[in-house]
C-alpha angles and dihedrals in degrees: 000000000000120000117252115243111250119196117234110274100222118163114260116247089249091062116069120233093235133019118271114263117260120249092241092058090047090051091049091049091049093048090049092052092049093049093048092047093049091049091057095054117105125184109247092214091054089051090051092048091050092048091050091049090052091050091049091049091050092050091048092050091049090050091050090050090051092048091048091053090049091050092049090052091049091048092052090048092051091049088055091050092050091049092052092047091049090051091048092049091048091051092048091048089050092050091048092047093240117139111242117192116213 
């Protein structure tokens, strides 16, 4: 038995392809967009304050590094002075005949 020819059953233009979204899902979508957008906002003044704090911290760390290098140089210099004084005292003690423990 031959098949009967059926015309294509395409939806008519008056009927939508999918059901209209429900108001609750639209409200959820809207609330999600608002929450995500508000989470992305950052106060420009707070950003400027944070950037200034980072610059201040960087300057302070550089100053501490410079001071540390100066103190290391002074310490090495003082060690040299103490070594020369120790040598001088040992020579004087030797000339005077006084025992000088090192």
